[in-house]
N, C-alpha and C positions, 0 to 999 in steps of 0.2 A: 465511606468517603474519607474518614480520618486516616485510615491506613494508607490510602493513596497520597493524601496531602503530607502525611508524616514521611513517607518514603521519598517523595519529591524534595522535601526539606532536607532530609539526610543526604541525598545525592547532590543537591545544590551546594551544600556545605563542603562535601568531599571534593567536588569538581572545582569549586571556587578556590579552595585551599591548595589543591593539587591538580591543576588543569591537565597534566599528562595522563591522569587516570580516566579522563573523559574519552580519550581516543581508544577505540577497540577494533579488533578484527572481527567482522561479523561471521556468523555460522554459515557455511556453504550449503547450497541446495544442489543436489545431484539428480539429474533426470536420466533414467535408464529405460531403453526401449523394451516394452513387453510384447507388443504385437501391432503391426501396421503403423498407426499414428498414436497409439496408446502408450503413455509413459507413466512410470512410477517415479515420483520425486520424493527424495528422502533428505533428512538432515541428520547431523551427528548425534542428536539426543533422541532419536526415534521418531521425529516428525515425519509425517507421511501424507502425501496427496497423490491423486491420479489425475492425469489430463488426457484428453482425446479431442479430436476434431469432430464437429457435428456432421451428420450425413449431409450430402452424399459422399464427402471425401473421407470421413472417419466413421466410427461406430457410434459416437455420441455417448460413450460409457462413462464420461467424466466431463468436467468443465474444460473449455478450451483455454489456451494460454492467455488470450486477450481478455477473457472474462476473469481469469485469475489476477491479471494486472488491475482491472477495475475493482475487483474484490479487495486487493491489497491496498489500493488508494482509499477506498471507502472505509475499510477497517482502520487504517492508519490515521486518517483524518478524524474518525470518530474517537479513537483512542486519545489523540492529542486534545480534542475538544473536552473530553471527560477529565483528562489530567489538568487542563487549565481551569475548568470549573471547580475541581476539587481544591486546587491551589488557592483559588479566590474564595473558597468557603461556600460555594453554591451547590445545592443538591439538585441534580438533573432529575426531572420527572419524565422527560421525553427526549430521546436522541435517536435520530434515524438519518443515516447518510447514504445517498444513492449516487452512483457514478454511472453515467451513460457515455457512449461514444459513437462515432461514425467512422466508417472505413470504406476503402475501395479494394475489393478482393482481387482486382487485376494485378495489384502490386505483389500480393502474396504468391500468385501463380506465375509472376514474371511475364505477363501478357503485354505489358507496356512499360518499358524501362523509365518512362517519364512519370509513372505513378508510383508513389511510395507505398511500401508494405506497411508503414506505420499508420497509426490512427490519425484521422484527419482532424478530429476535435474530441475534447473531453468536457463533460458538463457535470458539475457536482451540485447536488441538491441536499440541503440540510433542513431537517425539521427538528426544532429544539424548543424545550421549555424547562424552566427551573423555578422553584419556589422563591418568591421575593425578588426575582431578577427582572429588570426592565428589558424591553425589546432591544434598546441600544446596547445594553451590557451583553446580551446574548449574541448580537451581531458582532460586537468587538471580540468576543471569545472565538467565534467562527473565523473572523479575519486573522486573529492571532494564530489560530491553528493552521490556517493556510500557509502562513509564513514559517511555521515550525514543524510541519508534517514531513518526516524524513522521506516518505515515498513521494509525496507531492513535490518537495524540493528537488528530489532526484529526477523526476519527470521533467520539471521546468528547466533545470540546470544540469542537463545530462553530463555525468562524469566521463572522463576518459576511460575507454574500455579497451581491453586487449583480449585476444583469443590465442590460446596455445593448442596446437593440434598434435596428438600422439596417434600415429597410425600403427595398428596392431594386426 
């Protein structure tokens, strides 16, 4: 815990003294087609995951992109909760974040243009416990993390997006 809280303290000082250092360009993720609907997704430092669609549309050889979104939200929220707890000097004994969603696959397949391909809803469930912390303190940490989770904030406040196409 002390390493996390110390790192947060160091970054807080740097970003407070030099706010321009807080802005960064994030590492890209590149998806390359391997077969049918199976993709290898890589990052510049050797990061690697595979995605695929479940049967009957895909082979189910990896998680589908929607699950990866939920996994990203769950792990980001959990990370921010753990960071906040460390900053407050609390030692977590339990932390589990689950993200569920609902969708209408007619949007994905373009069967009804009035149906969005996007998720219809997202639900986050947090199981948390910490030594010496009150339930109110733990709920406050979770609420704080909701307001500061980069993935959660991006989903709630979608940024402007662009797409560049290179035909080869």
